[in-house]
C-alpha positions in Angstrom: 84.0 83.1 90.0 86.7 86.2 89.0 83.6 87.9 87.2 81.6 88.4 91.2 83.6 90.8 92.0 83.5 92.6 89.3 79.3 92.5 88.7 79.2 93.1 92.5 81.5 96.4 92.1 79.4 97.6 89.0 76.3 97.1 91.3 78.1 99.6 94.4 78.6 102.3 91.3 74.7 101.7 89.3 73.8 102.0 94.0 75.9 105.3 94.2 74.3 106.6 90.9 71.1 106.1 91.6 71.7 107.8 94.8 72.6 110.2 93.5 69.9 111.6 90.9 67.8 110.7 94.0 69.0 113.2 96.3 69.7 115.5 93.2 65.0 114.9 93.0 64.7 115.7 96.6 66.5 118.7 95.9 64.5 119.8 93.1 61.1 118.6 95.6 59.9 115.7 92.9 59.6 113.0 96.3 58.1 110.2 94.3 61.0 110.3 91.7 63.7 110.5 94.6 61.7 107.4 96.4 61.6 105.1 93.2 65.3 106.2 92.5 66.3 105.5 96.7 65.0 102.3 96.5 66.8 100.9 93.1 70.0 103.0 94.8 69.3 100.3 98.0 68.7 97.9 95.6 71.9 97.6 93.8 73.5 97.7 97.9 71.5 95.0 99.3 72.6 92.6 95.5 76.8 93.9 96.0 76.5 92.7 100.0 74.4 89.0 98.8 77.2 88.9 96.5 79.9 90.1 98.6 78.9 87.4 101.6 78.3 84.8 98.9 82.1 84.5 97.8 83.3 85.6 101.1 81.7 83.0 102.2 82.4 80.0 99.6 85.3 81.3 97.8 86.5 83.9 100.9 88.3 87.3 100.1 90.7 88.1 97.1 94.9 89.0 99.4 96.4 92.0 97.7 98.9 90.3 94.9 100.8 93.7 94.5 104.4 94.8 95.5 105.5 94.6 99.1 106.2 98.4 99.4 102.4 98.7 98.6 101.1 96.4 101.0 101.0 98.3 104.4 98.7 101.5 102.2 96.2 99.3 100.5 95.5 98.2 103.5 95.3 100.8 105.4 92.6 101.8 102.4 91.5 98.4 102.4 90.6 99.5 106.3 88.7 103.2 105.8 87.0 101.6 102.8 85.4 98.7 105.3 85.1 101.0 107.4 83.2 103.6 105.3 81.0 101.3 103.6 79.7 99.4 107.2 79.0 103.1 108.3 76.8 103.8 105.0 75.0 100.8 105.0 73.8 100.9 109.1 73.3 105.0 108.3 71.4 103.3 105.1 69.0 100.9 106.6 68.3 103.7 109.5 67.5 106.1 107.0 65.1 103.5 105.0 63.4 102.9 108.3 62.4 107.1 109.0 61.5 107.2 105.6 59.8 103.8 105.8 58.2 105.3 108.4 57.4 108.5 107.8 60.0 111.1 109.9 60.9 112.4 107.7 62.8 115.1 108.7 64.7 112.5 111.1 65.1 111.3 107.5 66.1 114.1 105.4 68.9 114.9 109.1 70.1 111.7 108.7 70.0 111.3 104.7 72.5 113.8 103.8 74.7 111.9 105.8 74.4 108.5 104.8 74.7 110.0 100.5 77.8 111.6 101.1 79.1 108.8 102.8 78.0 106.7 100.5 78.9 108.9 97.2 82.9 108.3 98.8 82.5 104.8 99.3 81.4 103.8 96.1 84.6 105.0 94.5 87.1 104.0 96.8 85.3 100.2 96.1 86.1 101.1 93.0 90.0 101.6 94.0 89.8 98.1 96.1 88.7 96.5 93.0 91.5 98.2 90.3 93.8 97.2 93.0 93.2 93.5 93.4 91.7 92.3 90.0 92.9 95.2 87.3 96.1 96.7 88.4 98.0 93.4 90.7 95.9 91.2 89.8 96.9 87.5 91.4 96.3 87.6 94.5 95.1 84.6 96.6 91.9 84.3 98.3 92.0 84.0 101.8 89.0 83.8 104.5 88.2 87.1 104.8 89.9 88.0 108.4 93.6 86.8 106.8 93.1 88.7 104.2 91.8 91.8 105.3 95.2 92.1 107.8 97.3 91.3 105.2 98.0 87.6 107.0 
């Protein structure tokens, strides 16, 4: 199961890349390419979410395995990342719904914010991954709320 965090983190990075390129395409006026890239970005984000939720349900979340002195800063950073990711996900759904319903003025207005938040969320997710699985591997798995709160 150690491969799942690597796969899911990769999916978030791929999603952010699609979002960045999709945003660039709409700026250039390429609506069809924009739509395709953004749907790929949403698809990879959804794949991340499915893997993350499945792993959380069946395995649990990994606790921070680093030094005690970094535990509080890590959990504050994790809380920031989770907040960003949640806001980005909600905004993403709203943005997609506006596009599917052809409310392009609203889509454009919220889409800019959604893209910026998503492009901040992905790198913070990579930092969480590096801290949990690369720099300080070895934390136990426990239920999600315990891992988030550092219990």
